[in-house]
N, C-alpha and C positions, 0 to 999 in steps of 0.2 A: 615410542618412548617408554621406559619401563614403568611399571606400576609400583616397584619397591618402594618403600620407604626412604630408601639411600639416595634417591635419584634427587639430583640439586635443583631443588625447587626455587632457589632464591635467583636463578637465571631466568626465570618464565617471567612473562608479563602480566599485569593484572587479569587482562581477557583470556591469556593461556591458562591461567591459575582458576579464573571462572570456570573454563572448558572442561578442565580436570577433575573439578569438583562435580560439575554436572555429570560428566561421564562415571566417576567412580559412583556418585550416588544411584546411577540405572545399575551400574555392577552388583551393588550391594541387593537393591532391590530383587534384581533378576536371581543371584544368590538365593536369598529367602522365598523366593516363589517357587523356586526347583527345587528346595529342602537339600541344599547342599550340606555337607558337614559343619558342624557347629566353629570347628578351628579355622576353617576356611571363612567363613561368614565374619568372626570376629576379627581375622586379619584385615578383610576388606574394610570394616568399619574401623578400626584402627586408623588404617590409610585415609580413610573420609574425613576421620575427625583431624588428622594431620596435617591436610590439603586445607580443611577451614580455617585451622589455625593460622596456615601461612598465608591465606587469602586474606584474613581480619589484619594479621600483621603488614601485609605489602598496603592493601588499600584505606585501613584504618574502619572497614565497615564488616557488619556480620553479611556471609554469603546471604543472597537470597534468590530462590529459584527464578527462573525467567528474568531476572534484573540483572545484566552484567553491567561491569563497573563504569563509571564515566570516567574520561580521560583526565587525569589531575596533573599539574606541573607545580613544581617547588620553584617560588620565587622568593626575592631576596631575604627577606625578612622569616623565612623559614615558614611561613604558611601556605596555605594551597590556595589556589582559584583554578576557574576551568581554563581550560586550553583554547578556547574562543567564546564568542557569546552567541553561539547560537543556541537557541532553545527550541527544542523539538517534541512535543507529544500528540495525542489522537486530538486536541480541541486548540492548543497554539503551537505557531510556527512563527518565531521571532529570530532576526538575525540584522546586525548592524554593516551587513555589507552589502553594498549596492549591487553585485554582483549575483546575491543571495546566499543561500546556504552552502556551506562547504560539505559535498556530498562524500570526499574521500576521509575525511575526519568524522564524518557520519556512518559511515562502513565500519570505519575502526570502533567507535564508539558504541553501535547496535551489534557486531560481532558478524554481518554478512559477508558476502562475497560479493566483488565487482563482475559483474557482465564484461568480461575481456573481449578480444578479437575471436581468441578461440573457441569461446562458446557461441560468439555470433556466427562463426564458421560452420560450428558444429550445427546449429538449428537448421543452418541453410542447407547442408547435407541431407539432413532428417527430412526436411519439407521439399526440397526438390527445387524451392524458389526464394527469389530476394527477400531478405528478412524485410519486415516492416521499416519504416523509417523513425520509429520511435527506438528502435533496437539501433540503426545505423547510426542516430545522431547521440545516445547516449540518453536519452529521454528515459527510457527504463534503462538503469543503471547498476541494480544491485540484485540479488538472489540468494535464496537461502536452497539449495539440494535440486537445481533446474537438471543438473547433471543426472540425478536420479530419475527424473521425468523423462529425460532422452532415452536413456538406458532402456526403460519400460517400453516407451514408444517403439524402438529400434528392436525389441523384443516381443511386439505384437500384443502386448499387456495396455488395456486400457488405461486412462485415468481421467478426471473431471476438473473442471474450473468453477471455482467459487469467487465472484466478486460483489460488492454491495454499494448501497446509497443509503445515506441517513438524510431524510426527507426534511429538513427544517424549513422549506418553503417552495411555494407553488411551482415559481420558475427557476429552472436551472441556469447556471451559465456556461461558457465554452471549457472553462476547466473542469467541470463536472464530466464532460464526454470523455477527457484522456482515456480513464480505465477502461469504459465501455468501447469506445473504438479498439483499442488494444485486444480486449478481450474477445470482439467480434473477430478479428483477424486470426487469434489464437484459436476458436473454436472451430473457423473455416478451414485453416490449413491441419490441424491434428484430428478435426473429426470428432469431438468429442463432446458430452453432456455438459450444459451450465446451469449451476442456478446461481440466482442474484437475490441477496438478503436485502429486504427494505425496512431498516431500522427504525420504524416509528414508535416502539417500546421506548427506544433510547432517546429521540427527541422529546417524548413528552415527559421523560424523568430530567433532562438537562435544560428544557427551554421552556417556556411559560405558553403552553399549548394545551389544549384537551386532548383526551384520547380519538374523540372524533375527528379534530382538525389534523393529527399528525397521520392517522389513516387516508384522512381525505388526500393530504398530503402525498403520502406515499402511492397514490392511486395514480395523481397527475404526474409524478414524478416516473412512474412505469409508462406512460404514453411516451415521454420523451425519451427513455432506454429502448422501448419498442420501435421507436421510429429512426434507432440507428439501423435496424435491418435485421435484427436477429431473427433466426429460425424458430418458430412455434413448436416445431417438432423436436426442436433438440435442446429446448431451453425452459426453464421453471421460474419465474419469478414469484418471491414470496414474501408478505407481511409477517413480521414477526408476531403482530396482535392477533392476526390471523391464522397461521401456519402453527403457531405454538400450541394451540389447544386441539389441534386433529393430529397431531404426529406423536406416537408415543415414541418412536425411536429418535426424535427430537429431543423431546423432553428428559428420556433417560439420559442422554450424552451429555446435555448441561448439567444434570444432576451429579454425573459422576464427575465432570470438572469441577463443579463448586465443592464437591469433597475433597478435591485434590489441591485446591489452592488456599490458602490460608488468608485471614483479615491481613495479616502483616504483609504478605507478599503482593496484594494488589495495591495496598497502601503505596509500596515500596514502588511497585510499575507505574501505578496510574497518579500518583500522590493525593489518593483521596485522603479525608481529613474524618475524624469521629462526628463530625456535624453534617458529614453528605448523608443522604438518604439509604435505606439499604438496596434500594432497587439500582442505585449506582454501582455498588458494590458488588452485586450478582450478575449486574448487566455481562461483563467481559465473559462468563462463561456462556451466554446466549450467541454472542459474534464467535465464538470458538466452534461450537456444535456443527455448525454448516462444514466445518474440515473434515468430519468424518460422514464416510459414505451412509452409514447405518442409521443417520437423521434422515435418509429420504428412501424408504425402503420400496416406495412405489416405482423408483427410477432404477435402485440395484439391487433390486429383488432380494433384500435383506443382507445382502453383502457387506463384510466389515473389512475387506482388504483394499479396495480401490483407494490410490494414491490422489490427492487431491493438488492443485497449483492455483496458488491467490496471487491476480495481478491485483496490484495497490498502490496507492500514495505510500512513501515510506514511513508518513506520520501513523499509519495504522500497524506498524511493526509490533508494536508492543503487545497488541492482543495476542498475536502471533508467536511470539518468544514464549509468552505464556503456554499458549496451547501445545507448542512443539514440545515444551516441559513436561509437560502433564500428559501427551499421547500415548507414551510408552508404558505409563503406570496405570492407564486404562485399556491395554491390550490392543491402541490405534496406531496406524502409521502417522508418522511427522507430516503435516502439509507443508511443501514447498512454496516458496515464493517469488514473483518478480516485483521490485519495486521502482516506482516511477520518482522523478524529481516533480516539485511543486511547481502549478501553475502559477506565474506570478501576477499580480495586480498591476491595473494600468497605471498605478503611481510608481510602481518600481517593484523588484523582487524580494525587498525586506519582511514581507508580510504574506500570508495567503490571504485571498480575497474574501468578502465578506458579502453574504448573500443580502445583507441588510442595509447596504450601502450599493445604490444602483449604480456608481461611478465608478464603483472599483473594478468592473469587469463588463464584458459583453454577455449579455442574455441570451436565450435563446429565443426570446419573445422580441426582442429589440427589432424595429424597422432598419430599412438602409440607412435613412437619415439618422436615428440614433446611432448607429456604428460608426457612420463616419462622423459625427458630432463629437462622442467619447472619445473616439483615436485621437483625432484633429486637437481635442481640448485636454485631455487626459493621461494620454499616454506616454510616458517617462521617457525623455529622450537621453540618447548619448552622444548627440550634436552637441557643436559648439555654439556661443554666445552671439555671434555674428557670423553671416555669410562667409565672410573673409576668413577670418579664424577657421573656418570649416574648411573652407577650400585647400587653405596652407596645412593644417594640422589632421583634418579627419574625423570622421564619428569614430566612438566607442562601441561596439555590437556587444560586448560582454555585459553591459547596463541598459541597452536601448529595449525598451518592452517590443517596440513595433517588431524587431528583428527577434528577439526570443519568440512572440507569438508565431512569426513566420517559421521559425523552427518546428513548430509543431504541427501548424496548417499547410505549408508549401508542401507539395509532394517531389517535386523536382529539385534533385541533388545540385546540380549544375547551375540553375538559376538561382538558388538559395547560396551557393559560392560566388555566382558572380555579384550577387545584391552585397555580400559582407565586402568584397575586394573593392567593390564601388563606393562602398559608404567609409571603408575604413581610411580609403585614399581621400576622400573628400570630393571625388566626382560627384557622388548622389547624396542631395540634401534629405534632411529630416524630412521637410513635406513630401517628399518624392518615396521616400520609402515608407511612411504612412499611408499613403495613396495605393502603393501595393498592397499593402496590408488590409486596406478597404476593398480593394478590388478581388481580394482574395476571401473575405469572410463574409462580405455580402451576399455572393451567390451559395455558399456553404450553409449559410444559415437561413436562407429562404427556402432552399431545399430542405433542411431540415423540418423547417415549418410547414411545408408541403404533405412532407410523410407523415408529420405527426396530426396534420388533420384526417388522414386516413385511418388514424387509430382508434375504434371506436369502446364502448365501455364493453363490449360483449366481446372484444379481441383481448382486453386488459382481463376480462374473467376467465378467458382462456388459458390465459399465459400463468394467470395464479390458480389455476385449479391443481391440486396435486392428482398427478397422473403418471402412467408410463411415457417414457419418451421413445425414439426411436432407435434404441440400443437393445441389446441382449447382454444381459450379464448372467 
């Protein structure tokens, strides 16, 4: 698309306009950094101002870096309303739909790309094996720049993985395992380093916790993460409260991000208010910093050009939209992302689970009896009110929580499809579907608990000690 001022900006969608403004801003910064001729810089600035004005005219809001426009539609009285009732940010997920969040609309609103069949096939060719069930079933459904990661891998260039956990309680639930199960698979098939951030500082700022309690939760959560089977020679787990004081590279990157993001931008992206503590306002820079390899000089030998891939739930994307906007301005590569859907609460897919509500999920500390009781008592059913109606009309897998959980944890694709057909036809009853889920989760959680027992405090200390990993850079 031409950059000239005569191009037809009126034909662009709000998201396309947003992307044009972002690109033009980067172009202006590059021209200034390269000491281009003044008339060339002036022309680029005029174009930038024109794009920003078009954006404001189209959306009714000022352009804010890292904050794509929300989709709006006109209703009869000429006022605007949101296209749907889904609300997603790093702390809250709400939808009125029993099927859960409309992820196709979320892709448009966040400006990411769908993980389609072509990309999944390309991953399969690159790694030479069947893609993970989370890819096959659309559980990881959206991405940013995954093509670049595959380009690098195919050209024998390394990258690294970064994911994290906010340690808000001692016990994790099965939903917390999703990014770690997938990240472990990515690490194994691509054979790359992994850093795992435990944001105990964030939990201290947001929750009613002492720093000591937040750090204790971080270490306890680290045991559950290690129990997923990560390789100690290829994985560094760190607590922000711990690592920030020991790594000059990490803190330098935090400061660089802080300098390039304004208070207005973080208010727009995260909804902060004037009454929020300054720790919350500065925290996004701390979550951004592990996206840059220079935050880990002991692993990457001081190299700054190693690209990062971040597997995470889609609610964390605002942090990394901000990070990707800042990265070129501080001379760093933009991190790539792969986004997962939300793991539904037992009561239904309308909200995320709460660690404070023991009945909203299956916890990694639950006994076989607790698992059975919770599923039978609390798992939202897509079945009919009576057996007769169910036999006649069938169940609804789109809203049935037991089927949703099996989509995450049952490895056999054929078996999952058989269950879907049997439940939809009415042949399989809700109680029978719940029994399949109970028999799937009980051994899975028991095995996790057994592995966790083997994780000693000394092992946690080794994983969390800054050190060189089994890679040469």
